[in-house]
N, C-alpha and C positions, 0 to 999 in steps of 0.2 A: 522453396523450402521455408518452413515456418521459423520465425525468430523465436528463440527460447531464452529463458532466464540464464541457463547454463552458458549459452553462447555470449550473452551480454556481459556476464561476469568475467568470462575469459578475455573479452575485448575491453573491459574497463568501463562499460556503459552502465553497469549495475553495481555500485560500490558498497551495498549494504551487507552487514555481517552479523548484526545482533538479532538472531532468529528468535522470535517469540512463539510462533506456531508454524508448523510445516504440514501441509495437507497434500492431497493428490494433485490439486489444481493450482494452488497458490501458496506463497510463503508470506508470513506476517513478520515485519521487522520494526525495530525502533528506528525512527528517522535519525540520520546522523547530523542533520541540521534542524533540530526541532523548533517549531514556532512556539509551542507551549509544552508544558510537562505532559508526557504521555502521547506526544505526536507519533502516530503509527502509520506504517505503509503496508498496503496489501498488494502484493506483486504476483501477477500470473506467471506460472511456470512456462506456459506457451502463450505467445503474443497473438491471441485470437479475440475477436469481439465477444464470443461466448465466455471466455475465461475472464476478460476484463469486467463483464457484467457480473460474474460470480464474485469478483473482488468487491464491486460496489455493494452487492447484496450482503456480503459478509461485513463490510465496514458499517453499513446501516444497522445490522443486527448487533454488532459489537458496540456501537454508539448507544443504541437503545438499552442494551444490557448494562452499560456503564452508568447510565442515568438511573436505572432501577436499583443498582447495587447500593447496599447500606454501608459499604466499605470506603466510600469516597464522597467528595462534595461536588461531583460533576453534575451540572444542570443543563448542559447543552453541548453541541458538537457541530463540526463542519465535515462534509465529505466532498472531495473534489479530485480533479485530475487536470494536469497541465499537458496538453498534447501539442508539441512543437515549440521551437525556440521562441517564436513570437507570442506564445501563451505563457511563457515563463518556465518552460521545461529546461532543467539543467542536467538531469540524468536521463539519457536517451534510450530508456526502455520503459514501457508503460507501467505506471504504479498509481494506486489510489491512496490519497491521503485521508486519514481520520485524525482530525485535529479537535 
């Protein structure tokens, strides 16, 4: 059985609540422990490699769009994922950070 965001939320592994964007494949949230202003998470609805890659692609697009926007002073960004406790993961459902 594929792990899903819905299951992870019911089990307390996915604590995010501030939905910014909801798509067929992923949900974009404001990070509840932001490293910087605007720290965003892109979270797959199904825990599959294909959906995690869609999250990475969206985060890259969103980061580039933020740089191009005239409405802010963003000049750079980071995209990353922590997979496993030894990598610093604290919420144990995959999620891509856009910082």
